[in-house]
FIMAR-802529 format. One record per residue (C-alpha): x, y, z. Coordinates in nm, 3 decimals. Each point is the difference from the previous one (the first is absolute). Layout:
// residues N
> X,Y,Z
...
// end
This chain:
// residues 763
> -1.139,-0.135,1.476
> 0.018,0.039,0.380
> 0.373,0.078,-0.027
> -0.093,0.341,-0.146
> -0.147,0.104,0.335
> 0.338,-0.042,0.171
> 0.109,0.352,0.113
> 0.355,-0.046,-0.126
> -0.145,-0.062,-0.345
> -0.318,0.206,0.021
> 0.157,0.340,0.072
> 0.267,-0.020,-0.272
> -0.267,-0.125,-0.238
> -0.233,0.288,0.086
> 0.289,0.246,-0.031
> 0.090,-0.147,-0.338
> -0.362,0.028,-0.116
> -0.017,0.358,0.131
> 0.320,0.091,-0.186
> -0.135,-0.161,-0.314
> -0.321,0.202,0.027
> 0.179,0.328,0.074
> 0.258,-0.032,-0.272
> -0.245,-0.150,-0.243
> -0.238,0.294,0.052
> 0.290,0.248,-0.012
> 0.136,-0.128,-0.328
> -0.352,-0.022,-0.140
> -0.065,0.367,0.089
> 0.340,0.101,-0.141
> -0.075,-0.185,-0.320
> -0.343,0.165,-0.026
> 0.144,0.347,0.070
> 0.272,-0.046,-0.257
> -0.248,-0.130,-0.255
> -0.227,0.301,0.063
> 0.297,0.237,-0.033
> 0.109,-0.166,-0.324
> -0.349,0.019,-0.143
> -0.034,0.364,0.103
> 0.335,0.084,-0.162
> -0.092,-0.180,-0.320
> -0.338,0.172,-0.010
> 0.168,0.337,0.063
> 0.247,-0.073,-0.281
> -0.284,-0.063,-0.244
> -0.186,0.314,0.111
> 0.313,0.217,-0.031
> 0.069,-0.146,-0.344
> -0.350,0.087,-0.120
> 0.030,0.356,0.134
> 0.349,0.052,-0.142
> -0.095,-0.146,-0.337
> -0.302,0.232,-0.024
> 0.217,0.304,0.067
> 0.265,-0.104,-0.255
> -0.260,-0.082,-0.264
> -0.159,0.346,0.039
> 0.337,0.167,-0.053
> 0.089,-0.224,-0.295
> -0.332,0.065,-0.171
> 0.045,0.373,0.044
> 0.350,-0.025,-0.150
> -0.123,-0.221,-0.283
> -0.287,0.239,-0.074
> 0.245,0.294,-0.009
> 0.230,-0.180,-0.245
> -0.289,-0.090,-0.224
> -0.132,0.360,0.012
> 0.340,0.140,-0.100
> 0.020,-0.247,-0.289
> -0.352,0.087,-0.112
> 0.073,0.372,0.023
> 0.325,-0.055,-0.189
> -0.177,-0.172,-0.287
> -0.291,0.244,-0.021
> 0.172,0.337,0.032
> 0.340,0.122,-0.087
> 0.261,-0.272,0.053
> 0.139,0.151,0.314
> -0.282,0.196,0.151
> 0.074,0.184,0.321
> -0.065,-0.198,0.321
> -0.094,0.333,0.150
> -0.303,0.002,-0.228
> -0.103,-0.346,0.132
> 0.052,0.117,0.353
> -0.204,0.309,-0.064
> -0.286,-0.224,-0.096
> 0.048,-0.196,0.328
> 0.102,-0.315,-0.187
> 0.329,-0.066,0.177
> 0.053,-0.123,0.357
> 0.151,0.225,0.263
> 0.367,0.056,-0.069
> 0.077,-0.024,0.372
> -0.009,-0.380,-0.045
> 0.001,-0.067,-0.371
> 0.244,0.166,-0.243
> -0.110,-0.035,-0.364
> 0.257,0.034,-0.279
> 0.020,-0.051,-0.377
> 0.315,-0.112,-0.177
> 0.039,0.008,-0.378
> 0.122,-0.289,-0.207
> 0.363,0.080,0.090
> -0.072,0.001,0.375
> 0.014,0.378,0.044
> -0.247,0.133,0.255
> -0.211,0.242,-0.199
> -0.260,0.078,0.269
> -0.049,-0.069,0.371
> -0.209,0.109,0.296
> 0.313,0.028,0.212
> 0.359,0.085,-0.097
> 0.169,-0.333,-0.081
> 0.322,-0.120,0.157
> 0.136,-0.076,-0.345
> -0.090,0.125,-0.343
> 0.029,-0.331,-0.185
> -0.129,-0.346,0.106
> 0.099,-0.199,-0.308
> 0.223,-0.225,0.213
> -0.274,-0.082,0.257
> -0.174,-0.339,0.000
> -0.345,0.158,0.009
> 0.083,0.186,-0.328
> 0.172,-0.289,-0.175
> -0.282,-0.239,0.082
> -0.246,0.217,-0.200
> 0.204,0.011,-0.322
> -0.099,-0.358,-0.075
> -0.304,-0.105,0.203
> -0.201,0.298,0.107
> -0.167,-0.170,0.299
> -0.041,0.150,0.345
> 0.343,-0.019,0.158
> 0.138,0.062,0.345
> 0.361,0.099,0.021
> 0.245,-0.164,0.238
> 0.191,0.172,0.277
> 0.358,-0.077,0.101
> 0.061,-0.249,0.282
> 0.011,0.145,0.349
> -0.175,0.273,0.192
> -0.235,0.206,-0.216
> 0.028,0.334,0.182
> -0.198,0.243,-0.216
> 0.038,-0.208,-0.319
> -0.280,0.017,-0.253
> -0.185,-0.295,-0.145
> -0.071,0.065,-0.372
> -0.304,-0.130,-0.188
> 0.003,0.037,-0.380
> -0.219,-0.048,-0.305
> 0.086,0.026,-0.372
> -0.103,0.303,-0.211
> -0.078,-0.078,-0.363
> 0.036,0.237,-0.296
> -0.266,0.054,-0.270
> 0.129,-0.297,-0.197
> 0.023,-0.222,0.309
> 0.374,0.036,0.036
> 0.175,0.053,0.334
> -0.034,0.365,0.085
> 0.110,0.018,0.366
> -0.093,-0.107,0.348
> -0.245,0.126,0.258
> 0.146,-0.026,0.352
> -0.149,0.023,0.350
> 0.253,0.018,0.283
> -0.104,-0.075,0.360
> 0.204,-0.011,0.319
> 0.066,-0.371,0.061
> -0.068,0.050,0.373
> -0.351,0.113,-0.093
> -0.107,-0.361,-0.069
> 0.105,-0.111,0.349
> -0.090,0.317,0.186
> -0.298,-0.169,0.167
> 0.230,-0.230,0.200
> -0.153,0.002,0.352
> 0.230,-0.131,0.274
> -0.301,-0.058,0.224
> -0.135,-0.248,-0.252
> 0.308,-0.130,-0.179
> 0.252,0.015,0.282
> 0.367,0.086,-0.022
> 0.078,-0.296,-0.225
> -0.306,-0.019,-0.218
> 0.025,0.068,-0.371
> -0.184,0.189,-0.274
> 0.130,-0.046,-0.350
> -0.063,0.059,-0.367
> 0.184,-0.236,-0.232
> 0.006,-0.034,-0.374
> -0.077,-0.310,-0.198
> 0.360,0.020,-0.128
> 0.119,-0.109,0.346
> 0.131,0.337,0.124
> -0.139,0.173,0.305
> -0.121,0.349,-0.085
> -0.039,0.113,0.357
> -0.001,-0.176,0.338
> -0.041,0.122,0.355
> 0.062,-0.175,0.332
> -0.024,0.227,0.300
> 0.179,0.324,-0.091
> 0.216,-0.167,-0.265
> -0.105,0.063,-0.362
> 0.191,-0.181,-0.272
> -0.030,-0.104,-0.362
> 0.171,-0.182,-0.283
> 0.047,-0.344,0.166
> -0.036,-0.300,-0.225
> -0.254,-0.264,0.107
> -0.145,-0.323,-0.135
> -0.330,0.137,-0.128
> -0.158,-0.341,-0.091
> 0.086,-0.126,0.351
> -0.150,0.314,0.153
> -0.336,-0.029,-0.177
> -0.028,-0.378,-0.008
> -0.268,-0.004,0.273
> -0.366,0.075,-0.080
> -0.088,0.372,0.012
> -0.075,0.123,0.349
> 0.144,-0.310,0.171
> 0.244,0.034,0.290
> 0.325,-0.194,0.030
> 0.278,0.006,0.258
> 0.371,-0.006,-0.069
> 0.328,0.182,0.019
> 0.032,0.299,-0.231
> 0.276,-0.043,-0.263
> 0.070,0.374,0.032
> 0.067,0.043,0.372
> -0.052,-0.350,0.144
> -0.289,0.102,0.228
> -0.261,-0.270,0.056
> -0.336,0.148,-0.108
> -0.353,-0.085,-0.091
> -0.016,0.123,-0.356
> -0.285,0.063,-0.242
> 0.053,0.097,-0.367
> -0.243,0.106,-0.269
> 0.069,0.085,-0.365
> -0.166,0.322,-0.118
> -0.227,-0.067,-0.290
> 0.099,0.196,-0.314
> 0.334,0.114,0.138
> 0.338,-0.178,0.005
> 0.014,0.034,0.377
> -0.081,-0.193,0.317
> -0.060,0.128,0.350
> 0.156,-0.170,0.303
> -0.101,0.028,0.366
> 0.181,-0.182,0.279
> -0.024,-0.018,0.380
> 0.289,-0.116,0.218
> -0.078,-0.333,0.168
> 0.203,0.094,0.309
> -0.180,0.333,0.042
> -0.346,-0.143,-0.057
> 0.058,-0.286,0.244
> 0.172,0.214,0.264
> -0.320,0.037,0.201
> -0.076,-0.372,-0.021
> 0.355,-0.078,0.111
> -0.033,0.232,0.297
> -0.322,-0.177,0.090
> 0.178,-0.334,-0.046
> 0.269,0.097,0.249
> -0.269,0.104,0.244
> -0.186,-0.329,-0.041
> 0.323,-0.197,0.043
> 0.088,0.188,0.318
> -0.346,-0.059,0.144
> 0.013,-0.370,-0.096
> 0.344,-0.031,0.158
> -0.125,0.162,0.321
> -0.304,-0.229,0.012
> 0.224,-0.302,-0.069
> 0.231,0.099,0.283
> -0.297,0.027,0.237
> -0.131,-0.341,-0.105
> 0.342,-0.162,0.040
> 0.044,0.160,0.339
> -0.343,-0.119,0.111
> 0.067,-0.350,-0.132
> 0.334,-0.005,0.181
> -0.156,0.110,0.329
> -0.281,-0.254,-0.027
> 0.246,-0.268,-0.103
> 0.217,0.067,0.302
> -0.302,-0.004,0.224
> -0.110,-0.335,-0.144
> 0.348,-0.153,0.036
> -0.050,-0.076,0.366
> -0.336,-0.153,-0.077
> 0.160,-0.208,-0.275
> 0.274,-0.115,0.235
> -0.252,-0.107,0.262
> -0.203,-0.182,-0.262
> 0.318,-0.169,-0.122
> 0.070,-0.127,0.350
> -0.355,-0.128,0.021
> 0.038,-0.175,-0.335
> 0.327,-0.157,0.109
> -0.167,-0.131,0.312
> -0.290,-0.134,-0.206
> 0.245,-0.155,-0.246
> 0.185,-0.172,0.282
> -0.329,-0.133,0.129
> -0.094,-0.112,-0.351
> 0.334,-0.176,-0.041
> -0.055,-0.177,0.329
> -0.348,-0.096,-0.111
> 0.143,-0.113,-0.333
> 0.250,-0.222,0.174
> -0.275,-0.146,0.216
> -0.216,-0.050,-0.308
> 0.268,-0.182,-0.201
> 0.189,-0.193,0.263
> -0.114,-0.275,0.226
> -0.023,0.131,0.355
> 0.111,-0.328,0.158
> 0.297,-0.107,-0.212
> 0.100,0.324,-0.172
> -0.016,-0.176,-0.338
> -0.173,0.154,-0.302
> -0.372,-0.068,0.003
> -0.228,-0.106,-0.282
> -0.019,0.346,-0.156
> 0.375,0.058,-0.001
> 0.064,-0.348,-0.137
> -0.250,0.063,-0.279
> 0.195,0.311,-0.097
> 0.334,-0.181,0.003
> -0.143,-0.289,-0.200
> -0.141,0.236,-0.261
> 0.337,0.173,-0.031
> 0.179,-0.334,-0.015
> -0.225,-0.120,-0.283
> 0.074,0.317,-0.196
> 0.376,-0.043,0.054
> -0.008,-0.369,-0.097
> -0.200,0.084,-0.309
> 0.248,0.269,-0.109
> 0.303,-0.228,0.040
> -0.176,-0.314,-0.126
> 0.068,-0.193,0.323
> -0.192,-0.198,0.261
> -0.112,0.063,0.354
> -0.149,-0.225,0.264
> -0.296,0.055,0.232
> -0.027,-0.228,0.306
> -0.299,-0.035,0.233
> 0.092,-0.140,0.345
> -0.243,-0.115,0.264
> 0.104,-0.143,0.337
> -0.126,-0.352,0.066
> -0.229,-0.037,0.304
> 0.077,0.349,0.127
> -0.354,0.031,0.134
> 0.067,-0.280,0.250
> 0.299,0.183,0.147
> -0.189,0.331,0.003
> -0.302,-0.151,0.175
> 0.193,-0.214,0.246
> 0.278,0.238,0.100
> -0.181,0.330,-0.052
> 0.027,0.289,-0.242
> 0.306,0.141,0.172
> 0.201,-0.313,-0.070
> -0.147,-0.017,-0.349
> 0.114,0.355,-0.068
> 0.349,-0.083,0.130
> 0.012,-0.301,-0.233
> -0.108,0.210,-0.299
> 0.273,0.253,0.074
> 0.263,-0.273,0.012
> -0.129,-0.157,-0.323
> 0.013,0.340,-0.171
> 0.362,0.045,0.107
> 0.094,-0.348,-0.130
> -0.175,0.060,-0.333
> 0.185,0.328,-0.043
> 0.330,-0.172,0.071
> -0.069,-0.294,-0.232
> -0.071,0.202,-0.318
> 0.247,0.195,-0.210
> 0.093,0.366,0.032
> -0.235,0.117,-0.275
> -0.292,-0.224,0.106
> -0.305,0.120,0.192
> -0.196,-0.163,0.282
> -0.347,0.134,0.090
> -0.263,-0.098,0.252
> -0.354,-0.007,-0.134
> -0.165,-0.064,0.335
> -0.030,-0.281,0.252
> 0.259,-0.266,-0.088
> 0.009,0.077,-0.372
> 0.315,0.136,-0.163
> 0.092,0.079,-0.359
> 0.346,0.026,-0.156
> 0.128,0.159,-0.317
> 0.312,-0.136,-0.170
> 0.077,0.250,-0.278
> 0.329,-0.160,-0.117
> -0.125,-0.354,-0.056
> 0.191,-0.195,-0.264
> -0.194,-0.330,-0.035
> -0.220,-0.252,0.184
> 0.300,-0.160,0.176
> 0.092,0.342,0.141
> -0.356,0.043,0.133
> 0.005,-0.348,0.155
> 0.334,0.067,0.169
> -0.127,0.323,0.158
> -0.323,-0.166,0.113
> 0.187,-0.293,0.161
> 0.233,0.240,0.180
> -0.304,0.184,0.139
> -0.168,-0.323,0.111
> 0.320,-0.113,0.179
> 0.031,0.339,0.173
> -0.363,0.005,0.116
> 0.018,-0.361,0.124
> 0.275,0.070,0.255
> -0.114,0.001,0.367
> -0.141,0.313,0.165
> 0.046,0.085,0.365
> -0.345,0.094,0.133
> -0.091,0.014,0.371
> 0.327,-0.172,0.083
> -0.066,-0.298,-0.227
> 0.094,-0.099,-0.353
> -0.281,0.007,-0.252
> 0.008,-0.099,-0.364
> -0.221,0.116,-0.285
> 0.008,-0.061,-0.373
> -0.124,0.191,-0.303
> -0.151,-0.068,-0.342
> 0.115,0.203,-0.299
> -0.162,0.050,-0.339
> 0.203,0.151,-0.284
> -0.104,0.168,-0.326
> 0.248,0.132,-0.255
> -0.035,0.298,-0.233
> -0.067,-0.009,-0.291
> -0.080,-0.371,-0.020
> -0.268,-0.007,0.270
> -0.144,0.348,-0.042
> 0.060,0.346,-0.139
> -0.151,0.209,0.279
> 0.018,0.015,0.375
> -0.351,-0.134,0.056
> 0.058,-0.312,-0.211
> 0.342,-0.070,0.148
> -0.129,0.037,0.357
> -0.304,-0.217,-0.072
> 0.207,-0.275,-0.158
> 0.255,0.008,0.283
> -0.287,-0.030,0.249
> -0.140,-0.300,-0.193
> 0.343,-0.165,-0.002
> 0.032,0.056,0.377
> -0.330,-0.179,0.066
> 0.121,-0.280,-0.225
> 0.315,-0.025,0.216
> -0.214,-0.021,0.314
> -0.215,-0.266,-0.162
> 0.314,-0.205,-0.066
> 0.101,-0.011,0.365
> 0.128,0.348,0.098
> 0.361,0.110,0.060
> 0.037,0.003,-0.377
> 0.033,0.240,-0.289
> -0.196,-0.035,-0.320
> 0.045,0.166,-0.341
> -0.323,0.105,-0.167
> -0.090,-0.271,-0.257
> -0.351,0.074,-0.126
> -0.006,-0.074,-0.372
> -0.074,0.276,-0.250
> -0.257,-0.218,-0.176
> -0.217,-0.043,0.309
> 0.015,0.371,0.072
> -0.084,0.090,-0.360
> -0.300,-0.236,-0.014
> -0.138,0.141,0.323
> 0.056,0.355,-0.123
> -0.166,-0.064,-0.339
> -0.300,-0.161,0.171
> -0.038,0.288,0.243
> 0.046,0.260,-0.274
> -0.268,-0.162,-0.217
> -0.236,-0.018,0.296
> 0.072,0.364,0.086
> -0.100,0.112,-0.350
> -0.328,-0.194,0.026
> -0.059,0.139,0.350
> 0.033,0.355,-0.128
> -0.243,-0.072,-0.284
> -0.253,-0.192,0.216
> 0.019,0.230,0.303
> 0.129,-0.269,0.238
> 0.179,0.259,0.214
> -0.155,0.154,0.307
> 0.097,0.263,0.253
> 0.007,-0.026,0.377
> 0.014,0.309,0.217
> 0.198,0.028,0.322
> -0.083,0.284,0.239
> 0.247,0.255,0.133
> -0.092,0.137,0.342
> 0.097,0.314,0.187
> 0.248,-0.077,0.279
> -0.193,0.207,0.256
> -0.370,-0.054,-0.071
> 0.007,-0.333,-0.180
> -0.226,0.138,-0.273
> 0.041,-0.110,-0.359
> 0.193,0.269,-0.188
> 0.045,-0.182,-0.328
> 0.050,-0.333,-0.166
> 0.248,-0.183,-0.218
> -0.115,-0.191,-0.310
> 0.161,-0.348,-0.019
> -0.005,-0.207,-0.319
> -0.110,-0.364,0.017
> -0.030,-0.265,-0.276
> -0.263,-0.268,0.019
> 0.126,-0.265,-0.247
> -0.281,-0.224,-0.128
> 0.216,-0.313,0.050
> 0.278,0.090,0.245
> -0.226,0.201,0.224
> 0.140,0.315,0.158
> 0.355,0.067,-0.127
> 0.223,0.196,0.235
> 0.118,0.338,-0.132
> 0.364,-0.099,0.055
> -0.049,-0.271,-0.265
> -0.177,0.188,-0.276
> 0.126,0.358,0.045
> 0.358,-0.080,-0.117
> -0.138,-0.189,-0.300
> -0.229,0.289,-0.089
> 0.292,0.241,0.026
> 0.226,-0.211,-0.222
> -0.271,-0.059,-0.263
> -0.104,0.364,-0.031
> -0.348,-0.058,0.151
> 0.060,0.206,0.313
> -0.091,0.331,-0.167
> -0.351,-0.105,-0.124
> -0.064,-0.186,0.326
> 0.112,0.306,0.195
> -0.235,0.224,-0.200
> -0.288,-0.237,0.085
> 0.091,0.012,0.369
> 0.023,0.380,0.001
> -0.329,0.051,-0.182
> -0.186,-0.257,0.213
> 0.131,0.147,0.327
> -0.089,0.358,-0.102
> -0.349,-0.103,-0.111
> -0.055,-0.182,0.330
> 0.114,0.302,0.204
> -0.245,0.221,-0.195
> -0.275,-0.255,0.068
> 0.069,0.021,0.375
> -0.016,0.380,-0.020
> -0.340,-0.021,-0.171
> -0.124,-0.201,0.298
> 0.067,0.306,0.214
> 0.332,-0.116,0.139
> 0.254,0.267,0.094
> 0.280,0.029,-0.259
> 0.289,-0.238,0.069
> 0.330,-0.063,-0.173
> 0.039,-0.320,-0.196
> 0.350,-0.137,-0.059
> 0.104,-0.194,-0.310
> 0.340,-0.164,-0.050
> 0.206,0.076,-0.311
> 0.264,-0.239,-0.130
> 0.315,0.122,-0.175
> -0.154,-0.076,-0.341
> -0.306,0.210,0.081
> 0.198,0.287,0.152
> 0.232,0.034,-0.299
> -0.274,-0.052,-0.257
> 0.006,0.311,-0.227
> -0.382,0.013,0.007
> -0.030,-0.005,0.380
> -0.101,0.366,0.047
> -0.243,-0.016,-0.291
> -0.154,-0.323,0.136
> -0.040,0.148,0.351
> -0.170,0.312,-0.139
> -0.230,-0.210,-0.220
> -0.100,-0.233,0.286
> -0.064,0.287,0.241
> -0.217,0.176,-0.260
> -0.193,-0.313,-0.096
> -0.070,-0.102,0.363
> -0.051,0.354,0.129
> 0.231,-0.050,0.300
> 0.182,0.292,0.160
> 0.372,-0.037,-0.075
> 0.081,0.098,0.360
> -0.163,-0.325,0.122
> 0.234,-0.219,-0.206
> 0.327,-0.118,0.155
> 0.248,-0.187,-0.221
> 0.248,-0.225,0.183
> 0.348,-0.069,-0.140
> 0.297,-0.190,0.140
> 0.327,0.146,0.125
> 0.199,-0.154,-0.286
> -0.182,0.220,-0.252
> 0.128,0.314,0.170
> 0.365,-0.081,-0.063
> -0.024,-0.176,-0.336
> -0.012,0.317,-0.211
> -0.029,0.299,0.235
> -0.047,0.266,-0.269
> -0.267,-0.197,-0.187
> -0.170,-0.105,0.322
> -0.017,0.362,0.122
> -0.150,0.108,-0.333
> -0.275,-0.264,0.020
> -0.073,0.068,0.366
> -0.020,0.373,-0.067
> -0.249,-0.066,-0.279
> -0.217,-0.211,0.233
> 0.016,0.265,0.271
> -0.105,0.255,-0.259
> -0.322,-0.199,-0.045
> -0.064,0.013,0.376
> 0.074,-0.371,0.055
> 0.167,-0.109,0.327
> 0.317,-0.211,-0.009
> 0.104,-0.256,0.261
> 0.314,-0.211,0.050
> -0.106,-0.361,0.066
> 0.192,-0.247,0.219
> 0.238,0.271,0.122
> 0.304,-0.159,0.160
> 0.035,-0.295,-0.239
> 0.189,0.197,-0.263
> 0.304,0.222,0.025
> -0.143,0.352,-0.012
> 0.175,0.237,0.235
> -0.215,0.169,0.263
> 0.201,0.315,-0.061
> -0.079,-0.007,-0.372
> -0.380,-0.020,0.032
> -0.034,0.380,-0.013
> 0.086,0.016,-0.370
> -0.309,-0.200,-0.100
> -0.358,0.142,0.001
> -0.145,-0.258,0.240
> -0.313,0.002,0.215
> 0.021,-0.331,0.186
> 0.257,-0.257,0.109
> -0.124,-0.350,0.088
> 0.227,-0.178,0.243
> 0.066,-0.363,-0.090
> -0.114,-0.267,0.242
> 0.358,-0.127,0.035
> 0.090,0.311,0.203
> -0.260,-0.081,0.268
> 0.031,-0.379,-0.014
> 0.180,-0.026,0.332
> -0.237,0.224,0.193
> -0.223,-0.287,0.108
> 0.301,-0.165,0.158
> 0.066,0.308,0.208
> 0.309,0.138,-0.175
> -0.124,0.349,-0.079
> 0.239,0.197,-0.221
> -0.092,0.335,0.150
> 0.285,0.185,-0.178
> -0.109,-0.114,-0.345
> -0.365,0.083,0.067
> 0.087,0.347,0.127
> 0.228,0.060,-0.298
> -0.270,-0.097,-0.251
> -0.265,0.212,0.174
> 0.233,0.303,0.020
> 0.092,-0.039,-0.364
> -0.365,-0.028,-0.106
> -0.107,0.304,0.201
> 0.288,0.213,-0.129
> -0.099,-0.081,-0.358
> -0.377,0.037,0.072
> -0.056,-0.364,-0.100
> -0.269,-0.241,0.117
> 0.170,-0.301,0.164
> -0.196,-0.325,-0.042
> 0.104,-0.331,0.153
> -0.118,-0.307,-0.188
> -0.002,-0.363,0.105
> -0.136,0.066,0.350
> -0.111,-0.341,0.123
> -0.005,0.015,0.383
> -0.133,0.224,0.272
> 0.355,0.042,0.135
> 0.114,0.141,-0.331
> -0.302,0.233,-0.024
> 0.046,0.132,0.353
> 0.373,0.051,-0.052
> -0.063,0.199,-0.317
> -0.276,0.203,0.166
> 0.238,0.100,0.280
> 0.260,0.107,-0.256
> -0.248,0.232,-0.179
> -0.004,-0.148,-0.349
> -0.280,0.139,-0.223
> -0.183,-0.305,-0.138
> 0.002,-0.379,0.032
> -0.083,-0.275,-0.246
> -0.001,-0.376,0.051
> -0.190,-0.317,0.087
> -0.036,0.111,0.360
> -0.224,0.283,-0.114
> -0.176,-0.183,-0.282
> 0.098,-0.247,-0.267
> -0.054,0.103,-0.363
> -0.370,-0.016,-0.095
> -0.195,-0.013,-0.327
> -0.177,0.319,-0.100
> -0.340,-0.115,0.134
> 0.133,-0.088,0.346
> 0.212,0.313,0.015
> -0.313,0.201,-0.079
> -0.172,-0.153,0.302
> 0.304,0.085,0.213
> -0.020,0.365,-0.111
> -0.376,0.013,0.057
> 0.040,-0.146,0.347
> 0.255,0.263,0.095
> -0.210,0.278,-0.152
> -0.319,-0.112,0.178
> 0.160,0.014,0.345
> -0.111,0.320,0.177
> 0.322,0.009,0.198
> 0.326,-0.175,-0.048
> 0.179,-0.144,0.299
> 0.343,0.007,-0.161
> 0.070,-0.353,0.140
> 0.205,-0.235,-0.214
> -0.181,-0.299,-0.158
> 0.082,-0.344,0.125
> 0.259,-0.212,-0.185
> -0.161,-0.184,-0.289
> 0.066,-0.361,-0.087
> 0.211,0.002,-0.314
// end
């Protein structure tokens, strides 16, 4: 995640996060404010409904009581007793609001507390409704503005024999029922209304506008539970309101209260605009700050880019030196391994063949020793040029080191084709060379293996080509030889070794040797590498190069590897218990072990069971693993690093990993292969390559270890070039655990340490 700290990414990212926080908080506050305003409006609607309903109910009960009193008085006294008599007894409401009238059975007003507008009401709905039913009835008003229109309430008057004998009427100004409309509470577009169960509005007020007579869908209006609040556009005037409706118990009426959504949310919307302006201002400030900081960091980024380009150029130079032979300019072992791996994949995909040839010059050492290394180098350069000219356009020639060359023929058709190429190469090499003014002749021996007949992987093909080359030398040199080892012999040897390996794992015939790693400056032991050895009860000690491939092919490498890891960790803990300072212990992982799905679980289990600190364990893998499946490899390496385990690249320089690409892997150590320092003893110091590797290691904060150090000249050369650690027979050959313990105790018991290198041991 180090890319996040880049200024060109960091400032925009911080600005983006700041904008997210500002606008997220702003919209959250706006949402909360709106929700609070909505809740307050709904609560106010319910409260206003309750108040309005109470006022209407009081008036309706007073009207109902008056109608019942008139009916009772009508039945108990003379049929049409004077209303003045009832008023004199204080039994009628004030005629300033309520006008009480009595109509006979023909609709003629026979008595009233106020002069009527008309003398007969037989054609009015409130009169006609009583001729049949006799229930409490509320008359309708015409559609439109009410003005001073009266709302009439009526009740039936019965004669002595129960027959219809007239109607008692109470008239009230319609505006009276909405006179409590308070603009401060209801706003300009709120609503108070009284509607009948027949679907006609008796009276309705919104602001200063009072109307009546509109037809509405009464079931739709009262479909919600009593006292609940709903929002929607009014079918009467289209205003969006929060509305609450309640039917009046005992009366064919319902009260309606509504508050305009726009008016109730006006304050919240003003606040919203304020919040948005403030958020916009804060966003502008953040963007301006991010822009200024971004511009300021641009120069820094440009300078860092120039530095990276310089480092990349240096890395490319180091890469070239690492993958090309410095003397001949041909690909070296690592580059050839890459090309061979790619060639195998291509041949496999097309179902074709390819040839691998191993060439060794005959008696080159005599020329080198007699005429000197300068002449020998000149001869090797000329041979390299002839080999390049003798092969086809798509073929590859590589120098492995010394007088050994390998060739890749990716477009091989058959054995005759391979023989023809080999003979052409032999004829080209055998031509005279002009050295020191004289003609010299030299021959070569070539061994050939063919994919897929003689092997399916680069290691097998190279091994079989090498075997065929030695067979050619054995038959007199200046020859080529096709690999001819029979499958049966190979299978029998493999089966025997595999069977013995299984018994060795069961009977604990394996053992570990430990080789010390020493600090380049002080010479002190900084760690050790665990090396697997097999003591066969019949064959004696079997070299790892013989049994490791068999174990890998037979699936035994994973259990053997677990044994090695557990034994090495337990031994390191045992040394710590003796009072030794903590040291790293390195264990090699094969491809089968590295890609085993239980690797992380096994490492955790072994560390827990042995009690070893994960930071003291260093797992070594080869370069080829890093490019086989980069995504999967990175995932596994990240998991190991998460445990605290160190990771090292073993035999660096023998594969085809780019120096420039090392940064993408979570590495701690690179171990330089012995082949890269093989010529140091002879005096040909590749200063450029050494400096490139050291610079690369330091820039990536890696520990650079050189292995295979066998001479004092090599050790002194590496010390002068400031490598970190050395490992090899010159320092100490691999030792069993008991002898290595004595070595550690001897170093620990010394009161001072001279820092002098040990003498070369006899190997």
